[in-house]
N, C-alpha and C positions, 0 to 999 in steps of 0.2 A: 935789869932783865937779862937772863941768860939767852944768848943767841948761839945756835948750834953751828958747826962748821959746814955741815951738809944739809940738804933739804930734798924733799920729794918734789918732782916736777913732771911735766909731760913735754917730750920733745918730738920733733919731726924727724923720723929716722931716715927718710928719703922722700923726694917729691912723689905725691900720689894721692890715693883716696884716704878716707878716714882711718883705715887700718894702719897707716904709717904713723899715727899718733901713739906713742908708747910711753908708759911710765919710766922714769929714770931717777937717778940720784945726781945732784949737781951741788957745787959749792954755793953757799949762801952769798949773794952779792954784797959788796960793801957800799955804804952811803958815801959817795964822793962829795966834793965841795958843792954846796947848793942843793944837795939831795937829802931825802930821808929814806930810811929802810922801813918797809911795811911788813908786818906779819899778816899775810893775806888770809882772809876768811872766805872771800868770794871773788870770782873773776868773770867778767862778761864775755860772751862769745859773739863775734861779729863776722860779717862776710869777708873782710880783709884777712881774718885768720884762715878762712878756707882758701883764699887765693895764695897766702903764704905757704900753706900746706901743699898746694898743687905746684908750687914753684914759680908762680907768676907774679909774686909781690914780695920780694926780698926785704928784710929789715934794712933801715937806713944805716949808714956807717956808725959804728959804735954801739948800736942797740943790741940787746940780747937776741939770740936766735930762737929762744923759747917763744912760742906764740902767746898772744894775750895783750890787749891794748887798754884794758881798764880793770881796776881792782878796787876792793874795799878791805879795810882791816884797821890794824892798830899800829901807830908809829912806835918803833922799838929802838931807833937810833937816829941821830942827827949828823949830817955831814957838816964840815966847817962852814961857818957863815950863816947857817940857818937859824933865824930868830922868830919866824912867823909861826912855827909849830913847836910842839913839845912831845917828849916821850909819853905815851899813853893816849894821845889824841886819837879819836875815832874818825877816820877820813876815807874818802874815795879819791882816786887819782887816775888821770890820763897818763898812759905810758906808751913808749915806742916799741915795747916788746917785753917779754918776761912775765906776763900775767898768770900763766898756767903753772903756778909754783907756790910753795908755802911762804916764800919771802920774795919781795920785789923792791927794787929801788926806783924812786921817782923824783923828778925835780920838784922842789918845794912849791914853786909858783903854780904847778899843775895839780895841786892837791886842794880839795875842798872838804869842809866838814860834812859828814853825812847828816842830812836834815833831820830835825826832830820828827819822830813818828815813823821813820823808815829803818828797817833792819839792814844788815850788812849785804844780804843778797840783793835787796832793792838798791842799796848804795852802789854796788858794783854795776848795776844796770844803767847808771846815770852818765858817766863821763863821755864815752865815745859818742852816744846819741845826742846828748845835750850840747856838747862842744860843736858837733857837726851841724846840728840844726841852727844853733845861734849864729855861727859864723856865716852860714850859707843863706839862711832865710832872712835874717835881720841885718847882717852886715852887707854881704854881697848882694842879696836880693832887695835890701832896703824896704822890707814890708812894713807898712805903717798901719795904725789903727783905722779901721773903715775900709781897708782894701781887701781884695779877695785873693785867696791862695789856692792853688791846685797842688795836691800832694800825690805823686805816683807811688805805688807800694804803700798805701796807707795803713796796712796792717802789720808792717814790719816794725822793728824797734825804732828806726828813724821816723817812719810814718806816724806811729802812735804818739811819738814825742812831738812831732811837728804839728799835728792836728790839735793836741791839747794846748801847746804853748801859743800858737797863733790865735786860737779861740780865746784863751785867757787874756791875751794882750789886745783884743779888740778887732780881730779880723774875722771875715767869713771864710770858711774852709770847705773845699770839695776834695774828694779823694777817689782814686782808682784802687781796685783790689781784685783778686782772682776768684772769688766765690761770693755767693750771697751772704754766707756766714761772716766772711771778712768784711764785706760792705756794711753789714749790720753792726759789726764792732766799731767801724769807723764812725758811723752815725752816733753810736752810744758814747763816743769820746768827744762829740761836739761837731762833727762834720755836718754841714747843712744838707749834703747829699753825697752818695758814693756810688760809683759806676763799676759794674763787673766787666773788666776789659776782655774777658774771654767770650762774653756773649753780647756785648753792646759796643757801639762806636762812641768812645768817650768824648770825641770832639762834638758830635751831634748832641749828646746828652748834656754836656756842659753848656753849650750854647742855649739849649732849651731852659736849663736851670737858671741861667743868668740873663734871661730875656734877650738873647741874641748878642750879648756884649762880650763876655769872657772874663778872664781874671788878670790881675796885676802881676802876680808872681807865680811861677811854676817851679817846684822842687822835683827834679827828675833824676832817678837812679837807673834809667833804662837806656837812654841814648838811642843809637841805631835809627830805625825808621820812625821812632817817636819824635824825632827832631822836627820834621816838617809838620807833623800833626800838632805839636806843641805850639808852633808859631801861629797856627790858626786859632788857638785858644787865648792868645794874649791880646789885651786891649792896647791902644796906642800908648807908648811909653812903658810897655810891659817888660818884665825881666824873667829870663829863663836861666835857671841855675842847675848845672849838671854836677852830680856828686858820685856817679857810678856809671858803668857801661854794660849792664847785664844784657842789653840787647845788641851790643856791638859798638865798635869805636868809629865806624864810618857811616856817613849818610850824605845824601845829596839833596840840597835845598835850593829854592828860588830865593835869591837875596833881595829881590825887589820889596817884599813885604817888610823885611828887616829895616830898610831905609824909609819906606813910606809910613810905617807905624812907629819909627824911632825906637826899635826894640834893642834890648841889651841881652847878649848871650855871654854867659860867664860860667865859671865852675871852679872847683878847688879840690885838693886832697888835704887831709889833716896831718897824717903821720909825719911827713918830712918837714913840716914847718918848725920854726925855731922855738926855743923855750920862751923867748920874749913875746912872740906872736901868740902862743898858747896861753901865756900868763895874762895877756890882755883879754882873751876870751874868758878865762877863768874869773877875772875881776868883774866882767860884765855879768856873768852868770850869778856870781855872789850877790851882786847888787839887784839885778832885775828878776832873776828866776828862782833862786834858792828860797826867797820869801814865799813864792807861790807853792813850792813843794812843802815848806813847813806848814803852810796854811791848808794843805790838802786840796788846793785848786788844780794842781797838776800832779800826776803820779806815774811812775814807771809801770807799764803793763807787763806783768810777769806771765810767761807761758809755762816754763818748766825749769827745774834745776836738776843738775846731775852732779855726782861726786866727781872730783878732779880726775880720778883714774878712769872715768867713763867719758872723757872728752871726745872720743871717737863717736860715741852714740849721740852726743850733743851736736857734732858736726853733721851726722846723718840726718838728724831732725831738721837742722837749718837748711841742708841741701834739698830736703823734700818740700820746703816752703809750706809745710802744714801748720806752722806756728803762727800765733798772733801775739806780737810783742817780743819780749826779750827772753833769751835763753842764758842761764847763768850756771857756772860751775861752783860748787861749794867745796872749800878747801879745809880738810880736817888737820889738826895737829898730828905730827908723825914722829918717828924716831929721831933722835939727835944724831 
């Protein structure tokens, strides 16, 4: 397969708003040892991309400065030592950067086959959200069948994934969202109930919905003043998992309930973790989750697609929070 020397991409010209995302020409990356080179047909858009564009979330050392943390496409070259994949394979991949481009390199252990029945745009909507949900809800949060989960931001890409996956694996799910339309979407995905945080006290509504008890695990991307409120929602032995800080990084809480109810407060980021750690998550997804996707029991919720060169418009949509589910860039073949 012929691989050009240069490719179309979208770069961040300077920290700022969506307008700083500009089309450019870049050298095609090479597949290093343990990596594959992917001809990208679609790339997911995620909130960390917005943070990187604003200058608050720089790529880790050695990662591309081009934004984009998840891609789908075709393997076109193998780095030394790669035996698990072959040229021509149709895959999606979690990457540390470089997704907004026609070609992207990825560690082979972070690549997964696009499940049967899904197209490339749907494939590109999988890695960042499914890796994040699995490691936080099921690893760190240790959610078990029969337990209850509260998902904040239930209509986001992360939220729609968490609702479906937890429900499919035997848990009862509740969610918060910012409008009745979004709450209805959460219910349609399997949430037992959803609460409009703009108009309702989610603590009171959750206690009512659970008969005054609460939930075992909370997936929170808000932080800030949600922390103290979340503690009120947890049953004894409950686990709060933080994955983002949209409401701020600081909060003051009473530690007594943490001790008295034996609560666990934890959190994580995904991008800086090692290839070995991400490989373990990928293996768990291949075993436990990909069969659910192939069977149609779980599906990425797609809100909109944009051409690569309209990445700024995709960012504007995400910043508006008007979307339900995933936003994806479609990458067309270009000049050599």
